[in-house]
PAVEXLUM-976259 format. One record per residue: z, y, x of N, C-alpha, C in turn. Coordinates in steps of 0.02 Angstrom, whole numbers, plus 50000, padded with zeros to 5 digits. Layout:
// PAVEXLUM-976259
ZYXZYXZYX;...
//
This chain:
// PAVEXLUM-976259
521535340656740521135336056777521305327556785;520655325856797520915317856789521155314256860;521565310156837521965305056900521425304456948;520745304456926520525302956990520325309957038;520035316256992519845321157029520625324957060;521385322657043521845322857061521905318557147;521555314157154521725309057208521045314357268;520505315657237520035316757269520165321457278;520635327357252520745335557293521165333157351;521635327757339522205325357396521745325757452;521475321657461521175315157503520575322357526;520245325057497520005331657547520385337157588;520935337357543521435342057564521865339857644;521995333057633522415330157694521965326057740;522335323157810522005321557845522145315657809;521475309457841521655302057796522505298157827;522495301157896523195298957927523785300157906;523775303557845524475306857790524275302057761;523815297557718523915291857689523995284757717;524485281657704524505277557750524155269657715;524225268857646523535267457621523125270957554;522785269257552522215272457489522785271857429;522665278057393523055281357333522895276757290;523335273357229522865268857162523265271957103;522795273757086522585274357009522605268456962;523105270756890523205265856849523415265956793;522595269256744522845273256672523045280056703;523675282756692523785291056674524085290456741;524195284856794524755286356854524435285356914;524605289256954524425287957013525085287557089;524735283757145525175280657159525015283257224;525315287557276525385287457336525825285957407;525445282957487526025283357517525795287057569;526085290257607526135296457642526675294857690;526455298457759526695298057819527305301457810;527885302257827528365308457814528345313757844;527885314957890527695321957921527245325657877;527055320857807526475324657781526675323157687;527475324657705528025322957632527745328857607;528265336357641528145341057609527535344557606;527065345657631526415347657615526125344657554;526115339157554526025334757499526315337257433;526985338257443527325338657396526955346757345;527385351057400526785358757392526415358357362;525745356657395525015355357332524975354157286;525365346257287525465344257222525545350057172;526255352757193526785359257152526055365057144;525775367057175525485372557147524565369257123;524535359757113524065357557060524405354357017;525095358956970525275359056931525745352956938;526165348456954526365344756983527045347856962;527425350456934527835357356931528725350156901;528715345856877529495343556881529215337056901;529765339656939530215332056958530715327756930;530385323556886530915319256863531435313956910;531415313256974531745309156990531405309257083;532135306657132531705304457165532355297657213;532075292557198532385285757205532175283657275;533035280357298532955276657356533085271657368;532675268757398532605258057407532785256057465;533185251657478533145249357524532705243857558;532245243057589531765237857591531695235157664;531475229157678531875225357712531675227257795;531225230557806531335235857884531085244057858;531615243757813531595252357815532075254457739;532055261957751532215265857685531645268057648;531435266057599530875269157564531285277757504;530655282757500531015286057458530155288157396;530505289557356529945287557310529955293957262;529625301157254529735305057214529235306657165;529375305157109529055308857037529225311457002;528435314157009528185319356968527625317356931;527765324856878527095324156825526815332356813;526305331156788526135339156749525815336656686;525575340056639525635337656559525425331956544;525085328356602524855321556574524805315156616;524895318556700524865312256735525395310156753;525735303856799526505304756827526285301356895;526585303456944526245303556990526905301657031;526805296957081527355292557127527275295057197;527525298757242527445298557326527885294957337;527775292357393528175283657425528145287157504;528895286857522528715287257585529225284057637;529015279757668529645275957738529725279057770;530475276457795530975278357840531195273257883;531035273657931531765270257980532495268957959;532645264157949533495262957938533715264657996;533765266358054534175267958098533945275558136;533335277958110533185286758112532985288258027;533465286857972533455287957906533465296257902;532915299557928532685308657915532265310557896;532335312457829531675316757789531765323657790;530955325757763531175334057763531255334257698;531535339257682531945343057618531585346057576;531365346257514530895348257473531235350857417;531945352557439532265359557412532105366257396;531695369957458531465375557455530635377057413;530355368357399529845368857341530145368157275;530655363357271530835360957204531575362057192;532015367557176532425366157159532815360857144;532675358357114533005355157081532935345557093;532635347357175532735341657215533415341957254;533835346557240534415344657292534955339357265;535045337857184535795332757179535335326057195;534595323957216534385319657200534515317057306;534175322157326534415322357423535105321857408;535505323757390536325323457406536645318857370;536025314057320536305306157319536155302457358;535515302457365535305297557409535445298657496;535805305057495536145305057547536985300157552;537035302757490537935298057504537695290957485;537195287857462537075280957451536615276357495;536315283357571535915277357599535975281857658;536205287957674536365289557719535695294057759;535065295457702534575297657717534645305357729;534595309057792534505314557811534325317657784;534085322957753533575328257737533645334157763;533265334557812533155342057850532985349257819;533365352057846533035359357801533765358057729;533945353257701534455355357653535045357457681;535255362557630535965366157644536525363657651;536505359557589537315356257582537335349557562;537255343257618537195336357610537975334357609;538395338357589539075338057582539235331557510;539665327757486539655321757482539605325957383;539305321957343539655324657276539535318157232;539615313757267539885309057230540415303157252;540585300057315541035296757335541705299657354;541795296757361542635301157360542835303457407;543235309857402543335313157478543495307357522;544035303557511544215298057578543665293457619;543065292057585542555287857564542505286157684;542505280157688542265280257758541725283657791;541655286857834540985289957861540665286657878;539885286457878539255282557884539255275057858;539655275557817539815268157758539265270757686;538755267857697538205269457645538325264657589;538655265557518538635260257490538045255757463;537425258757447537065254357429536655251557501;536795252957543536565246457586536535242657595;536365239357606536215228857606536785228057674;536815231757702537325230057789537965233457756;538205235357702538735240357652538945233057609;538575231457590538595224357535538935219557588;538475218357629538855212357691539395211957706;539515217657741540265219857749540835217357707;540515220957659540975222657600541225212757575;540685208957584540755203657547541165200157610;541005199457664541535198057720542175199657724;542335206657719542745206857682543185204957652;542955203657585543165200757520543455193757532;543015188457572542965182657593543685181857629;544005184757666544315184657715544995185157685;545035190757631545475192257577545645185757533;545315182557503545285176657468545535170957476;546255168357454546325162957492545935157857453;545825150257509545325146957507545725142957442;545065140257414545125136357330545525128157371;545945127657313546375121257327546035113457289;545535115057271545195111757216545025105857278;
//
């Protein structure tokens, strides 16, 4: 199935309100930006359509939120589903029940960004040390700013 046919099937299957912008195609790559309420249905539809390989879920902090990028593929097409979350309400549906291999990605994003994946059975930290401060997410920019302030207070002023 061509990339154009895949996009056409997605648009036919889901209401326009699911897509926050028109899907784009670049060669054999498809990029979708969907509302988080449509994420699970979109992934389920893609899996049924042959996108059974999840190569990664990427978390990314942007100016006004956190974005999750779900990288899926079939035999010859790469597809990225992008979902934006509020920083103050970083909650997304888990896709572990659809793709079991999503579990470690969701745990990692939870550890580093604080995203809560509703329906994930074990979001216990798998990467950070046991004594890591609660609600302190190392890949959030607020963590980096706090760390820099703390380090600046500790270091003596230069005498040059």
